[in-house]
C-alpha positions as CSV (number, residue, x, y, z in Angstrom):
1,M,78.2,46.1,-8.9
2,D,78.7,46.7,-12.6
3,L,82.3,48.0,-13.1
4,E,81.4,49.4,-16.5
5,T,78.6,51.8,-15.5
6,G,77.6,54.2,-12.8
7,A,79.1,53.9,-9.3
8,G,81.0,50.7,-10.3
9,L,82.8,52.4,-13.2
10,L,83.7,55.4,-11.0
11,H,85.0,53.1,-8.3
12,R,87.2,51.2,-10.7
13,L,88.6,54.2,-12.4
14,T,89.4,56.0,-9.1
15,S,90.9,53.0,-7.2
16,Y,94.6,53.4,-6.2
17,S,97.1,50.9,-7.3
18,P,100.9,50.6,-6.8
19,D,101.6,51.3,-10.5
20,R,100.8,55.0,-10.4
21,E,100.9,57.9,-7.9
22,W,97.8,58.7,-6.0
23,D,97.3,62.0,-7.8
24,E,97.9,60.6,-11.2
25,P,94.6,60.0,-13.1
26,A,93.8,56.7,-14.7
27,D,94.6,56.4,-18.4
28,D,91.0,56.5,-19.5
29,P,89.2,59.2,-21.5
30,R,86.2,59.2,-19.1
31,V,88.5,60.7,-16.4
32,R,89.2,64.4,-16.6
33,H,92.9,65.0,-17.5
34,D,92.5,68.8,-18.0
35,I,92.4,69.6,-14.3
36,T,95.4,70.3,-12.1
37,T,94.6,69.2,-8.6
38,N,95.7,71.2,-5.6
39,D,96.2,74.3,-7.8
40,P,96.0,77.4,-5.5
41,D,94.6,79.5,-8.3
42,T,91.5,77.3,-8.7
43,M,90.8,76.5,-5.0
44,P,87.0,76.6,-4.5
45,P,85.5,78.8,-1.8
46,P,84.9,77.0,1.5
47,V,81.1,77.7,1.6
48,K,78.3,78.4,-0.8
49,T,77.3,82.0,-1.5
50,F,73.8,83.4,-2.0
51,P,72.4,86.7,-3.3
52,D,71.8,89.5,-0.9
53,G,68.3,90.2,0.5
54,L,67.4,86.7,1.8
55,P,66.1,86.6,5.4
56,V,68.9,85.9,7.9
57,L,68.5,84.6,11.5
58,D,71.5,84.8,13.7
59,L,71.4,81.8,16.0
60,P,72.2,82.1,19.8
61,R,75.9,81.7,20.4
62,E,75.5,80.3,23.9
63,L,75.1,76.6,23.2
64,P,72.8,74.7,25.7
65,D,75.0,71.7,26.5
66,P,72.7,68.9,27.8
67,G,75.7,67.5,29.8
68,V,75.3,63.9,28.7
69,P,78.6,61.9,28.6
70,A,79.7,61.2,25.0
71,T,80.0,57.5,25.8
72,A,76.4,57.3,26.9
73,V,75.3,58.9,23.7
74,L,77.5,56.6,21.6
75,A,76.2,53.6,23.6
76,G,72.6,54.5,22.5
77,R,71.3,55.3,25.9
78,P,68.0,57.3,25.9
79,C,68.4,60.9,26.9
80,P,65.8,63.3,28.3
81,A,64.0,65.2,25.5
82,L,64.8,68.9,25.4
83,P,62.7,71.6,23.6
84,L,63.7,72.1,20.0
85,D,64.3,75.8,19.7
86,A,66.7,78.1,17.9
87,A,69.4,77.6,20.4
88,Q,69.1,73.8,20.4
89,L,68.9,73.6,16.6
90,G,72.0,75.9,16.4
91,R,73.8,73.7,18.9
92,V,73.2,70.6,16.8
93,L,74.3,72.3,13.6
94,F,77.4,73.8,15.1
95,L,78.6,70.6,16.7
96,G,78.5,69.0,13.2
97,A,79.3,71.7,10.7
98,G,80.3,74.8,12.7
99,V,83.7,76.5,12.2
100,V,85.7,75.7,15.4
101,R,89.3,76.3,14.3
102,T,91.2,78.4,11.8
103,A,94.8,78.4,10.5
104,E,96.8,80.4,8.0
105,R,98.9,78.7,5.4
106,R,100.6,80.3,2.4
107,G,98.6,83.4,2.9
108,R,95.2,81.7,3.0
109,R,92.8,81.4,5.9
110,H,91.6,77.8,6.4
111,L,88.4,77.1,8.2
112,F,88.1,73.8,10.1
113,R,84.7,72.4,11.1
114,A,83.6,70.5,14.1
115,S,83.5,67.2,12.2
116,G,86.4,65.8,10.2
117,S,87.0,66.0,6.5
118,A,89.6,64.4,4.2
119,G,92.3,66.9,3.3
120,G,90.4,69.6,5.2
121,R,88.2,70.2,2.2
122,F,84.8,70.2,3.9
123,P,82.8,69.6,0.8
124,L,79.3,69.6,2.5
125,E,76.5,72.0,3.0
126,V,73.7,71.6,5.6
127,Y,70.1,72.8,5.2
128,A,67.4,72.8,7.9
129,S,63.8,72.3,6.7
130,T,62.1,73.5,9.9
131,R,58.7,72.8,11.3
132,G,57.6,74.2,14.6
133,V,61.1,75.2,15.9
134,A,60.6,77.9,18.6
135,G,62.3,81.1,17.4
136,V,62.8,79.9,13.8
137,P,60.3,80.5,11.1
138,D,59.1,77.5,9.2
139,G,61.0,77.3,6.0
140,V,64.1,75.9,4.3
141,H,67.3,77.4,5.7
142,W,70.9,77.1,4.7
143,Y,73.3,76.9,7.7
144,D,76.0,79.5,7.5
145,P,78.9,77.9,9.4
146,V,81.0,81.0,9.6
147,R,78.3,83.4,10.9
148,H,76.4,80.7,12.8
149,A,73.2,81.8,11.2
150,L,70.3,80.5,9.2
151,L,69.7,81.9,5.7
152,Q,66.1,81.2,4.5
153,V,66.4,80.0,0.9
154,G,62.9,78.5,0.5
155,P,59.4,78.5,1.8
156,P,58.1,76.0,4.3
157,A,58.0,72.4,3.1
158,S,55.2,69.9,3.6
159,G,55.9,67.3,6.2
160,E,55.7,66.9,10.0
161,T,59.3,66.8,11.2
162,T,62.2,69.3,11.1
163,T,64.8,67.7,8.8
164,L,68.4,68.4,8.1
165,V,69.6,67.9,4.5
166,V,73.3,67.2,3.9
167,T,74.5,67.9,0.4
168,G,77.8,67.4,-1.3
169,V,79.8,69.8,-3.6
170,P,82.0,67.5,-5.7
171,W,84.4,70.2,-6.9
172,R,85.3,71.3,-3.4
173,T,86.8,67.8,-2.7
174,G,87.6,67.0,-6.3
175,W,90.0,70.0,-6.4
176,R,92.3,67.8,-4.3
177,Y,91.2,64.2,-5.1
178,A,89.7,64.6,-8.6
179,E,86.9,62.0,-9.3
180,R,87.9,59.9,-6.2
181,G,86.5,62.9,-4.3
182,F,83.0,61.3,-4.8
183,R,83.9,58.8,-2.2
184,H,85.0,61.6,0.1
185,L,81.6,63.2,-0.2
186,Y,80.0,60.2,1.4
187,W,82.8,59.5,3.9
188,D,82.7,63.1,5.1
189,A,78.9,63.0,5.1
190,G,79.2,60.0,7.4
191,T,81.6,61.7,9.8
192,L,79.4,64.8,9.8
193,L,76.2,62.8,10.5
194,A,77.9,60.9,13.3
195,Q,78.2,64.3,15.1
196,L,74.9,65.7,14.1
197,H,73.2,62.5,15.2
198,A,75.1,62.3,18.5
199,A,74.4,66.0,19.2
200,A,70.7,65.5,18.5
201,G,70.6,62.3,20.5
202,A,72.2,63.9,23.5
203,A,69.2,66.4,23.5
204,G,66.7,63.6,23.2
205,L,65.6,64.8,19.8
206,G,65.1,61.3,18.3
207,P,67.4,61.7,15.2
208,R,66.4,59.5,12.2
209,L,68.9,59.0,9.4
210,R,67.8,58.2,5.8
211,T,69.8,57.7,2.7
212,H,66.9,56.4,0.6
213,F,64.9,59.4,-0.4
214,P,63.4,61.0,-3.6
215,D,66.6,62.7,-4.9
216,A,64.8,65.0,-7.4
217,A,62.4,66.3,-4.8
218,V,65.2,67.0,-2.2
219,R,67.2,68.8,-4.9
220,T,64.2,71.0,-5.5
221,L,63.8,71.6,-1.8
222,V,67.3,73.0,-1.3
223,G,68.0,74.4,-4.7
224,A,70.7,71.9,-5.6
225,D,71.3,71.3,-9.4
226,G,72.4,67.7,-9.2
227,V,75.7,68.4,-10.9
228,H,77.6,70.9,-8.8
229,E,75.7,70.0,-5.6
230,Y,73.5,67.0,-4.8
231,P,71.8,65.6,-1.7
232,L,73.5,62.8,0.3
233,A,71.4,62.2,3.3
234,L,68.5,63.3,5.5
235,L,68.5,63.6,9.3
236,S,65.0,64.1,10.8
237,L,64.8,65.4,14.4
238,G,62.0,63.1,15.6
239,D,59.5,60.7,14.2
240,G,56.9,61.6,11.6
241,A,57.2,62.4,7.9
242,P,60.3,64.4,7.1
243,A,59.6,68.0,5.9
244,I,61.0,67.5,2.4
245,A,58.1,68.3,0.0
246,A,59.1,71.7,-1.4
247,G,56.5,74.4,-1.0
248,G,58.1,76.4,-3.8
249,P,61.4,77.2,-5.5
250,A,64.5,77.6,-3.4
251,A,67.3,80.1,-4.0
252,A,70.1,78.2,-5.8
253,G,73.1,80.1,-4.6
254,E,76.5,80.1,-6.3
255,L,79.1,77.4,-6.8
256,P,82.0,77.1,-9.2
257,A,80.8,75.5,-12.4
258,V,83.2,72.6,-12.5
259,E,81.8,69.2,-13.2
260,F,83.2,65.6,-13.0
261,P,80.9,63.7,-15.4
262,L,81.8,60.4,-13.9
263,C,80.6,61.6,-10.5
264,T,77.4,63.0,-11.9
265,A,76.7,59.7,-13.6
266,A,77.4,57.7,-10.5
267,Q,75.2,59.9,-8.4
268,R,72.3,59.8,-10.8
269,A,72.6,56.0,-11.2
270,G,71.9,55.6,-7.5
271,E,68.9,58.0,-7.3
272,R,65.5,56.9,-5.9
273,D,62.0,58.4,-6.3
274,D,60.5,57.3,-3.0
275,L,61.2,57.7,0.7
276,G,62.7,54.8,2.5
277,E,62.7,53.8,6.1
278,P,65.2,55.3,8.5
279,W,68.4,53.5,9.4
280,P,68.0,51.2,12.5
281,D,69.5,52.6,15.8
282,G,70.8,49.3,17.0
283,A,70.5,47.9,20.5
284,P,72.0,50.0,23.2
285,L,75.3,48.8,24.7
286,A,75.2,47.3,28.2
287,D,77.9,49.7,29.5
288,A,79.3,53.1,28.9
289,P,82.6,54.1,30.4
290,P,82.9,57.6,32.0
291,S,83.7,60.5,29.7
292,A,83.3,64.2,29.3
293,S,80.1,65.5,27.8
294,L,79.3,64.9,24.1
295,D,79.6,68.6,23.5
296,A,83.0,68.8,25.1
297,V,84.3,65.8,23.2
298,A,83.0,67.1,19.9
299,L,84.9,70.3,20.3
300,Q,88.1,68.4,21.5
301,R,87.9,66.1,18.5
302,G,90.5,66.7,15.8
303,S,92.2,64.8,13.0
304,Q,95.4,63.6,14.6
305,R,98.3,63.9,12.3
306,R,101.0,62.1,14.4
307,M,100.7,59.2,16.9
308,D,103.1,57.7,19.3
309,R,103.9,54.2,18.0
310,S,105.8,53.3,21.2
311,R,102.6,53.4,23.3
312,T,99.6,51.1,23.5
313,V,95.8,51.5,24.2
314,P,93.8,49.3,26.6
315,R,91.8,46.5,25.0
316,P,88.5,48.1,26.1
317,V,89.3,51.2,24.1
318,L,89.3,48.9,21.0
319,E,86.4,46.7,22.0
320,W,84.0,49.3,23.3
321,S,84.7,51.8,20.6
322,M,84.1,49.3,17.8
323,A,80.9,48.0,19.4
324,A,79.7,51.6,19.7
325,A,80.7,52.6,16.2
326,L,79.0,49.6,14.5
327,R,75.8,49.8,16.5
328,G,73.0,49.4,13.9
329,I,75.5,49.1,11.0
330,D,76.3,45.9,9.2
331,V,79.3,46.9,7.1
332,P,82.1,44.3,7.6
333,H,85.2,45.5,9.4
334,W,88.7,44.2,9.9
335,L,91.3,45.3,12.4
336,A,95.1,45.6,12.0
337,V,96.3,45.5,15.6
338,H,99.7,47.0,16.4
339,G,99.6,48.0,20.0
340,V,96.5,47.0,22.0
341,D,97.0,45.6,25.5
342,G,95.9,42.0,25.7
343,V,95.5,41.5,21.9
344,A,98.4,40.0,20.0
345,P,99.6,42.0,17.0
346,G,98.0,40.8,13.8
347,L,94.9,41.0,11.5
348,Y,91.4,40.2,12.8
349,R,87.9,40.1,11.5
350,W,85.7,42.1,13.9
351,P,84.3,41.0,16.4
352,D,86.6,38.0,16.8
353,L,89.7,39.1,18.6
354,D,90.7,35.6,19.7
355,S,91.5,34.1,16.3
356,P,93.8,36.2,14.2
357,L,93.7,35.9,10.4
358,K,97.3,36.8,10.3
359,E,99.8,37.0,13.2
360,G,102.7,39.3,13.8
361,D,103.7,42.9,13.2
362,L,101.9,44.5,10.3
363,R,103.1,48.0,10.7
364,A,105.2,48.2,7.6
365,E,102.5,46.6,5.5
366,L,99.9,49.1,6.8
367,E,102.2,52.0,6.2
368,W,102.6,51.0,2.6
369,L,98.9,50.2,2.2
370,C,98.1,53.7,3.5
371,V,99.9,55.3,0.6
372,G,103.1,55.8,2.6
373,Q,101.4,57.7,5.4
374,T,103.0,56.5,8.6
375,L,99.8,56.9,10.7
376,G,98.9,53.4,9.4
377,A,101.9,52.1,11.4
378,E,101.8,54.6,14.3
379,A,98.3,53.8,15.3
380,A,97.5,51.3,18.0
381,Y,95.0,49.7,15.6
382,V,93.5,50.4,12.2
383,A,89.8,49.6,11.5
384,M,89.2,48.8,7.9
385,G,85.7,48.8,6.4
386,A,85.0,46.9,3.2
387,A,82.1,45.1,1.5
388,P,81.7,42.5,-1.3
389,G,81.1,44.3,-4.6
390,A,78.5,41.7,-5.7
391,A,76.3,42.8,-2.9
392,L,76.2,46.5,-3.9
393,D,74.2,48.3,-6.6
394,D,74.6,52.0,-7.4
395,H,72.5,53.1,-4.5
396,G,74.0,50.6,-2.1
397,Y,77.5,51.8,-3.0
398,R,76.5,55.3,-1.8
399,A,75.0,54.0,1.4
400,A,78.0,51.7,2.1
401,Q,80.5,54.6,1.7
402,L,78.4,56.8,4.0
403,A,78.0,54.0,6.5
404,A,81.8,53.6,6.6
405,G,82.1,57.3,7.2
406,L,79.6,57.1,10.0
407,V,81.6,54.3,11.7
408,E,84.8,56.5,11.3
409,G,83.0,59.5,12.8
410,R,81.8,57.4,15.8
411,L,85.3,55.9,16.3
412,H,86.7,59.4,16.3
413,L,84.3,60.5,19.0
414,A,84.9,57.4,21.0
415,A,88.7,57.7,20.8
416,Y,88.6,61.3,22.1
417,A,86.1,60.4,24.8
418,L,88.4,57.6,26.1
419,G,91.7,59.6,25.9
420,A,93.0,58.3,22.6
421,S,93.0,60.0,19.1
422,A,92.0,59.1,15.6
423,T,92.1,60.0,12.0
424,G,90.6,58.7,8.7
425,M,92.9,57.2,6.2
426,T,92.9,56.3,2.5
427,F,94.5,53.2,1.0
428,I,95.8,51.4,-2.1
429,D,92.6,49.6,-3.2
430,S,94.1,46.9,-5.2
431,A,96.1,45.6,-2.2
432,V,93.4,45.4,0.4
433,P,91.8,42.1,-0.7
434,G,95.1,40.4,-0.5
435,L,95.8,41.7,3.0
436,L,92.3,40.6,4.2
437,G,92.3,37.3,2.3
438,E,89.1,38.3,0.5
439,P,88.1,38.1,-3.2
440,D,89.3,40.7,-5.6
441,D,85.8,42.2,-6.0
442,L,85.9,43.5,-2.4
443,V,85.1,47.2,-2.3
444,S,87.3,48.9,0.2
445,L,85.5,51.7,2.0
446,L,87.4,53.6,4.6
447,F,90.2,53.1,7.2
448,T,90.3,54.6,10.7
449,C,93.6,54.9,12.6
450,V,93.2,55.0,16.4
451,G,96.1,55.5,18.7
452,V,98.0,57.5,21.3
453,P,98.4,61.1,20.3
454,E,102.0,62.5,19.9
455,Y,100.8,66.0,20.6
456,A,97.7,67.5,22.3
457,G,95.4,69.5,19.9
458,R,93.6,72.6,21.0
459,A,89.9,72.3,21.7
460,G,87.7,74.1,19.2
461,G,86.1,77.4,20.0
462,G,82.4,78.3,20.1
463,P,80.3,80.0,17.5
464,G,82.0,83.1,16.1
465,A,85.1,82.4,18.2
466,P,87.2,79.7,16.4
467,V,90.6,79.1,17.9
468,E,93.8,79.7,15.9
469,V,95.9,76.5,15.4
470,R,99.1,75.6,13.8
471,L,98.9,73.1,11.0
472,I,100.7,69.8,11.5
473,S,101.3,67.4,8.7
474,S,101.4,63.6,8.8
475,R,104.7,61.9,8.4
476,L,105.4,60.2,5.1
477,A,107.3,57.0,5.0
478,E,110.5,58.6,3.8
479,D,110.4,61.2,6.6
480,A,110.2,58.4,9.2
481,Q,113.4,56.7,8.2
């Protein structure tokens, strides 16, 4: 990966190091210094807006739960195929992107989606390019997560298979994380796709994920401008050619006109002009422990802010969850084990849990590595994704970040299915290679903390009925003294 251009340059200039605070921009003119992050006066709206007059289809609010255990879905077991109609499409969309919780803080109403997002920013939009969905006209539709409705923004596209398009809005996450928010676009897309894919899989819809696609054509399909919004991934509901060849112009909608040129350049450097093969599913796991249904687990899932460091998780929670999360994905992962029954504390390279790379208590080191957030020490274990920089090009960088988010999303679902909890975590980039004993060109991707929850979160509500919750913050190192 070239550290002077495209994604490599963005990665280098947005990497955290101990010599500056996480919200202090790098001393480089290519990074924007004229933006005040976390400024309440400039907070972007939580969803895209469109002009009046576009056709709207309210989706059924009774979601048809297939009743398949979450662990069976994550294990890759085949599920009976159900008809793809308005209710089933709405179920899939809601279990990924629907608003399930709300909270008020400092006079603002915050909307929390079914899937997780760094800092609660939810910088993604989801479109459905429909073909032959009962009760839904063929066309390109934007999913309204608040109303639980489809807004038709474009005419039917050519292609055989209904396809979901996930796009990213860089300013919505950059408002908090500046240019580093580019990574969060792909991390959050991965966590969203973990739930969209699982929801579709539970209904036997044969989801097919692609990150190699003709970027320009997909931008045209959904009306994204490639600067303030750009496509990140496709998820087709079944085999056959994805319906992505636009049949005409799409309504663009409105977004705040704030650009991060480094992010735009990184995105464009990784663009492709052809359609690649879908990601492999991976071989099904031999076993699947009992759990609640995928739908129930998806609504129970939250981003745990505090864990009980005095308690441990059984070894199978680690082993089965990691095997399920990495099914079909080849991104290397390491584990910092703090409290897992039958596994000595230390550092491991997955899947080898018998030969630690480092032995002993790593809680203090992980707490520091996680930018002073104590979840790195409170967790029973921390899964850390990373990849050699030399193996990545601009497009591969995007795919690796999304893959790490997909692993995090699956670990999240697996943890809640098995009675544990989880949360995604950032890190001090420059210190990760030293901890793992890897070369300095290692590209750190994403951490996931899994452990015993200190409190029980409320399950999310259904369409149009999000539950009210109280916001809980993670401890910082100084608060835990």
